[in-house]
Every structure is written in C-alpha cells, then in structure tokens.
N, C-alpha and C positions, 0 to 999 in steps of 0.2 A: 340743256342736258336731257330734259324730258322729251323735247322735240327730236333729239338725236336717237333716243330709244324708240320713239314712235316711228321714225323714218325707217329704222332697221326692220321693225315688225311689219310695216307695210311692204317693204322690199321683199322680205321672205315670204309672207303670206300672199303676195301678189303673184307668186309663181306656182303653177300647177305641179311642176316637177317636185318642188319642195313639199307640197301637200301630199303627193303620192308617196314620196320617199319616207316622210315622217309617219304616215299612216301604216305603211308596210312594217317599218321598224317598231312602231307601237304594238302592232299585232304580234310580231315575233317576241318582243319584250314581255308581253302579257303571258305568254306560255311559260317563261322563266319565272316571272314574278308570282304567278299562280302557284308555283311549287315552292315559294319562299326563298328563291335564289335571285340575287341581283343579276341584271342583264348588263353588266358593265361594258362589255364589248359593243353591244348594240347602242348603248347610251353614248359611247364615244363616237360612233358613226353618226348618230343624230347630232352631236355637237359639231361634227364636220359639216353636216348639211346646214345647220343653223348659222354657224360662225365662220365657215370658210370664206376667206377674202373680206372679213368683216370691216377692215380699214382699207386694205389695198385696192378694193374695187372702187371705193370713193376716190382714192388718190389717182387711180388710172383714168377714171372718167372725168376728172377735173372738178368733181363736186366738192371734194375736200377743200380745195383752194377757195371756193365760193363760201362754204360753210365757215371757214376760219376768218373770213373778212367781217363776219358778224361779231357782235360782242360776246363771244364764247371762248373760253380758254381751251387749250388742247386737252388738258386733263378732264375737263367737263365733257368734251366731245367723246373721249375714250370711255369715260365712266358711263355716259349715256348709251353708247354702243353695247357696253357690257351689261347694263341693266336690261336693254331690249333683248339681248340674247338670253339673259337669265330668265326673263318672262317666257320666252319661247321654250326654253328647257323645262321650266316648271309645267308649262302646258303639255309638253311631250310626256313627261313622267306621269302627270295626272291622267292623260289619255291612255297610257299603258295600263294604269291601275283600273281605270273605268272599263277598258276592254277586258281585263281579267274578270271583273264583275259580270260583264255581259256574257262572256263565255261560260262562266259558272252558272248563271241563270238559265242560259239556253240548255246546258247539259242537264240541269235539274228538271226543267220543264219537259225535255225530250226523254227523260228517264234513263239517260246515259250513266248517271251516278246514283247509286242507291243510298237512301238515308239523307237526302238533301245535299246541302253544300259540302264539298270536299276540300274547300280552300281554307287554309289557316290565315285569316285576314290580318292577324297581328304580324305574322311572318311576312305576308305580302306587303303590308305597309312599311315594315322595316326594310325590306328589299328595295322598295321604291325610294325611301329616304336615302338609302346608301347609294343608289344610282344617281340621285339628284346631287348629293354632296360630291361624289366622284366626278360628276359632270361639270360642276362648278370649277374644279381644279383643271380639268381638260380645257374648259372654256377660257380660263385665264391664260393658259399656255398658248392656245391658238391666237388669242388677242395679242399677246406679246410678239409672237412671230409675225403677225399680220402688220405690225407697225413698221417693219423694215423689209419685208419680202413681198414680191409682186404676185398677182394672180392667186393661184392656190398653193403658192409656195409655203404658206403657213401650215397647211395640212400636211404637205410633203415633209416639211421640216419636223413636224410633230412625230410623224411615222418613222422617219429616218433616225431621229434622236432616240426614240424609244427602242428601235431595233439595235442601234449601236450600243446604247447603255446596257441592254440585256445580253448582247453577244460578247462584250468585252471580258467579263469575268470568265466565261467559258473558253474564250480564245487564250487568255493568259494561263488558265488551268491546263489547256492542251500543250502550251509552250513550256509548262513546268516552271512557271514564274509565280510562286505563291504570294509574294509580297505585292506584285502588280495586280494579281487577281483580287487580293484583299482590298487594295486601293480602289479597284474598279467597282467592287461591291459597295464600298462606302460611298463612292460617287453616285451609284445607282440609288442607294437608299436615301440620299439627300436630294438628288435632282428629280427622281421619279419614285417618290415614296408610295408604298402599298399601305395606305392608311386604313386601320381597323375602325371605321366610322362608328359602328354600332357600339363598340367597346367604349369609345370616347363619349357617345351619347348617354350611355348607362353610367 
C-alpha cells in the first residue's frame, strides 16, 4: 500500500509539466487564500493534475497487471493511490499558504502595504483547510471514475457529471416541471453536496 502511494508521488513529481501546473495553481490560489477566501475551483483543477488517470494509466500501461500479481489486494492498491494523491494535495495546499506568506512578506518589505501584514492568517488558514477538505472529496470522486474509465475519462466524467447535475434543476424549471426540478435539486444535494466545512469544524 505504501509502495503504491510512493509510486504515484514519484510518477507525478517526475513530470516537469505537473510541477509547473501545480506551481502556477498554487500562486493563483495564494491570491485568494490571502483574502481569506477558499480557492475551491483552483484546488479542483489541482486535483485533476494530481489524480487524473490515477488508476487508468496503470491499467493502460500494463503496470496494474504486474502490480496485482504481487501479494497486494486491490483495495490496498486503491487506498495506496489515494494516500499518495492525498499527500500531493496536502503539499499543494501547504505550498499555496506558504506562497501567501511569501507574497505578504514581499509586500511588507517593499512598502506596498502600510502598517505591516495585511493578511488575516486565521482566515487564510481556515480557507486552506476548506480547500483541503473539498479537495479530498474531489479526489475520491476522480479515483472512483478512474477505476472503470480509460485515459482522462475520470476527469471528463467529473466535469460532465458536475455540469449535468447543476443544469438539470434549471432545465426542469424552464420546462415548468416543479416536481422534477425538486427531484433534481435533491439529487444534486446528495451526489454533489456543497459542504460547509468550516461550520462542521466549529
């Protein structure tokens, strides 16, 4: 299981494109986190970079068949992949918060902000925690889709399901079908919940 996690981390961090994408996303996320606002959309994109094809790439390359000939259960393999992606997600969120601090220090030293730090670090930490918790949910969904879809089908399925679930209530409202619209909203709330993470934490 641990070896499966390490293998994923090595795969992802061995790619310059992944490094550049995550660095750019961390920089953009820092601008939002510095204002005490979660960067949920950017975190979801980071999850796509980290976990896209998390299982399907191993299956397509034939590596999965080799891995499963060893004394490892499928559940252990999947949990190991999840843990590896979780470690990368934690690193991304931490990097975004560290970039927020760096930007704040540069602004203070350059005299761009009067009176020292302008960042509410409590709000910034809360926003980072919310991004991490929301990222875990996205990561689990991508992993689920990756177990039976090829290539980047997991990412596409995530996007299409999200769009479909959000558009259905509006579509039924337009068609003047209130009972179907209510059913679609119930489906959306259960399959793609908008969780108030900070309220739960408090």
